[in-house]
C-alpha positions in Angstrom: 32.0 19.4 -4.5 29.9 22.8 -4.2 29.5 23.1 -7.8 28.4 19.3 -8.7 26.0 19.3 -5.5 24.4 22.6 -7.3 24.4 20.7 -10.3 20.6 19.7 -10.2 20.9 16.7 -12.5 22.8 14.8 -10.2 21.8 13.0 -6.9 23.5 13.6 -4.0 24.2 9.7 -3.8 26.3 9.8 -7.0 28.2 12.9 -5.7 28.7 11.2 -1.9 29.8 8.1 -3.3 32.2 10.3 -6.4 34.0 12.1 -3.2 34.1 8.9 -0.6 31.0 10.4 1.6 27.9 9.4 3.0 25.1 11.2 1.6 24.4 12.4 4.8 27.6 13.6 5.3 27.3 15.4 2.1 24.5 16.9 2.9 25.5 18.6 6.2 28.8 20.1 4.8 26.3 21.6 2.1 24.0 22.8 4.5 26.7 24.1 7.0 27.8 26.2 3.6 24.7 27.7 3.4 23.8 25.3 0.0 20.6 23.8 0.8 18.4 21.8 -2.3 14.3 22.4 -2.3 13.1 18.8 -1.4 10.8 19.2 -5.0 14.6 18.7 -6.6 15.4 15.8 -4.9 11.8 14.2 -5.5 12.5 15.3 -9.1 15.7 13.3 -8.9 15.1 10.1 -6.9 13.7 6.8 -8.6 10.4 7.1 -10.8 7.7 4.3 -9.5 6.3 1.8 -12.1 2.9 3.6 -13.3 0.0 0.7 -12.0 -2.6 3.0 -12.5 -3.6 1.0 -15.4 -4.7 -1.8 -13.1 -7.0 0.9 -11.2 -10.6 0.5 -12.0 -12.2 3.8 -14.2 -14.5 5.6 -11.3 -17.4 4.9 -13.2 -17.1 1.5 -12.2 -16.0 2.2 -8.5 -19.2 1.7 -6.1 -18.9 4.3 -3.6 -19.2 1.5 -0.7 -19.3 2.4 3.2 -17.0 -0.4 5.4 -18.2 -3.3 7.8 -18.5 -1.7 10.7 -16.5 -3.4 13.9 -19.2 -4.0 15.7 -20.8 -6.6 13.3 -17.1 -7.6 12.5 -16.3 -9.1 15.7 -19.5 -10.5 16.1 -19.3 -12.5 12.6 -15.8 -13.6 13.5 -17.0 -14.8 17.1 -19.7 -16.9 15.8 -17.9 -18.2 13.2 -14.2 -17.9 13.7 -12.7 -20.3 11.1 -13.1 -20.1 7.5 -16.7 -21.0 6.1 -14.9 -22.7 3.1 -12.1 -24.8 3.8 -12.5 -24.5 7.8 -8.9 -22.3 8.9 -8.9 -20.8 11.6 -6.7 -17.4 12.9 -4.6 -19.1 14.0 -3.8 -21.1 10.9 -4.1 -17.9 8.6 -5.3 -14.2 8.5 -9.4 -14.0 8.4 -11.7 -11.7 6.2 -15.3 -10.8 5.8 -16.4 -11.5 2.7 -19.8 -10.3 0.8 -21.5 -13.8 -0.3 -23.7 -11.5 -2.9 -20.2 -9.6 -4.0 -22.7 -6.6 -3.1 -19.8 -4.4 -1.6 -22.7 -2.2 -0.3 -25.1 -4.4 1.0 -23.4 -5.0 4.6 -26.4 -7.1 6.4 -25.4 -10.2 8.4 -26.8 -12.8 6.6 -25.1 -11.4 3.3 -21.4 -11.6 5.6 -19.5 -14.8 5.6 -15.6 -15.7 7.0 -13.3 -16.8 5.0 -9.5 -16.6 5.2 -7.6 -14.6 2.9 -7.0 -18.1 0.4 -10.3 -18.7 -0.2 -10.9 -15.2 -0.6 -8.8 -14.4 -3.3 -10.0 -18.3 -5.0 -13.3 -16.9 -4.7 -12.8 -14.0 -7.1 -9.9 -15.7 -9.6 -12.9 -17.8 -9.9 -15.3 -15.2 -11.5 -12.9 -14.5 -13.5 
């Protein structure tokens, strides 16, 4: 078992399954024997995530924007507690603050509207 654990090409869960143990009990047993894997080895053996970086906007297209201040968000939501398009309230679905002119740096109160998530997503789907 110790040799399997020291073989850095096998995950802890596979070794534990081979010997009928849980991963955690195998790790404890190895720790008691003074054998500990480094975190970078565990990370290297872990299941790799898919690469979604191609979905990100290129850096030169990203706009450095400030978030809408909380006070302004609450003020707009208090004044209009419903979706500007379909009339849904916060009890029916989450509401968000949207920029009317699609300029994320323009946080002028006249440029902001309340939309439910569906209408907000639909707005961007219509643009494409």
